[in-house]
N, C-alpha and C positions, 0 to 999 in steps of 0.2 A: 375291353375285353383284352386280356392278357394273350400274347402269341403262344403261350405255353399251356394254356387251358383249352380243352376241348368242351365245346358247349355240348351239354347233355340234351338228348332228345326225350320227349315224353316217354317213350317205351323204355329207355334205360332208367329214368327216374321211377317208374312203376316197378321194374325189376328189383331195384335197390330198395324201395319201400317193402316189397315183399319179403326180401331177405332179413330186413331189419325187425319184421314182425315174428320170426321164428322163436318160439318160447325155448327157454333155456331148458336143458335135460341135465341132471346130476347123476353121475354113476360112482359108486364106491369102487376104489381101486384097492385091491389085495395085494399087499406086499409079500415078498417071499417069507419075511419073519413077521410075527404078530407083536405090535406095539399096543399099549394101552391108550394111547391118545387121551389121558386124563389130565394130569397136572403139569408136571415140569417139562420144560422144552426151552430152547435157547436158539436165537437166530444170530447168525453171522452174514453180513452181506458186503460185497464189493459192487462195483458198477456192472460186472458181468455175470456174477453168481451169487446164490444165496444158499447158505447151508442151514438146514433146520436140524439141529441136534436132538436126538429122540432118546438115546440111552447110552449109558457108559458102564462098561463091566471090565475089570482087570485092564485099565488103561486103554481099552479099545472102545471108540465111539461110533455108534451106529447113527447115521444121518441120512437125509435126504439132501441132494445136491441139484438145485434148479439151475439149468444152463441157459445162457443167452438171456439173462433177465430183462425184462422190460420195466416192469414196475411191481410193487407189492404193497400190502396193507398187513398190519400186524397189531393185534390187540382186540379192540371191541369189534363185534359183540361177544359176549360170553354165552354160556348155555342157559342162563336164566332170562335172557332177552330173546333169544332165538336169532335166526338169520333169514332175510328176504328169500333166499334160495331154498329154504325148507319146503315150500310149497312145490318145488321142482324135483325133490328127492334129497336134498342135502340132509344127512343124519346128524345127530348130536355130537358123536366122537368119531373120528377116523379121518382116512384121506380120500378125497373125491376129486373127479374132473367134471368140469362144467362144459357141456357142449352147447353150441349156439350162445356163447357168452355175450351178454350185453356190455360187460367191460371192455372186451376185445373190441366190439363194434363201436363203442364210444372212442377208443384209442384210434381206431381207423378213421372215424369221422373227424377227430381233431387233427390227424396227420393230413387230411384231405385239403386242409387250408394251405398247405405248402404248394407253391406254383408247379413243381415238378412231381407232385405226389403220383404215385402208381397205385391204383385201385387193387386190393387184394394183398398189400404188402404184409398185412397181418395174418394172412391164412395159415403161415406155419407156427402162429402162436397157440398156446394152450393155456387154459385157465385151471389152475389147482387149488384146492381149499383143503387145508389141515385144520380140523375142528377138535378143539381141546375143551376141557371144562371151563377154564378161565379167559382164555384167548382164541382168536382164529387168525390163522395166517392164509392169505390170498395172494396168489402169484401168477403173473402173466410172464411166460417164458417159452422157450422152443421145446425144452424136455426136462425131464428129471431122471435122477438114478439113486437108487439105494446104495450107500457106500459105507465102508468102514475105515476109520481112520485112527491113528494114534494121536495122543496129545501132541507129541513131538511134530507130527505132519501138520496138525491144526495150527500149532504154534508157527510153524513155517509160513503157512498161508498168511496169517495175521502180520507177521514180520514182513514179508513181502508187500502187503498193502500198506503198512505203515511206512515203508521206504518211499512210496509214491508220494506220501504228504510230508515227508521229511524236508524241512525248510532248507537244509544244506544241499539239496539234489537240484 
């Protein structure tokens, strides 16, 4: 047994098992501005942030910025297939938060393999779902914010990220 790992007692195992049995609850998030969440959207991601571009008008882009990104899925399933979280309240189109997320629990469990893992390290993480007609975006991160950006500002973010992978740096 490693000196870094504390052996769990039966009582601690029982509490951990009960926590993992909590069912997910999905709640819709009403944004300050109405978006159709139907067809077109666009995702740009770095290691720290993910931008979900929702709408552009007169050179100004409305987007959701997901901060302190952990992981995301983008694509399948579409609205014809449905989503496993539908039975917990996930709608067909819109923006949602998943409470008691099984995905966050899975990440916590994977991280527990590290010898110096601290239980509860993922408690500040949230699970968001943006549901469109043809794609679904799921994100685990610390927070999100609805922002507006110009194309020039967005180009600046892309240029900054490209500089990190430039072979000459």
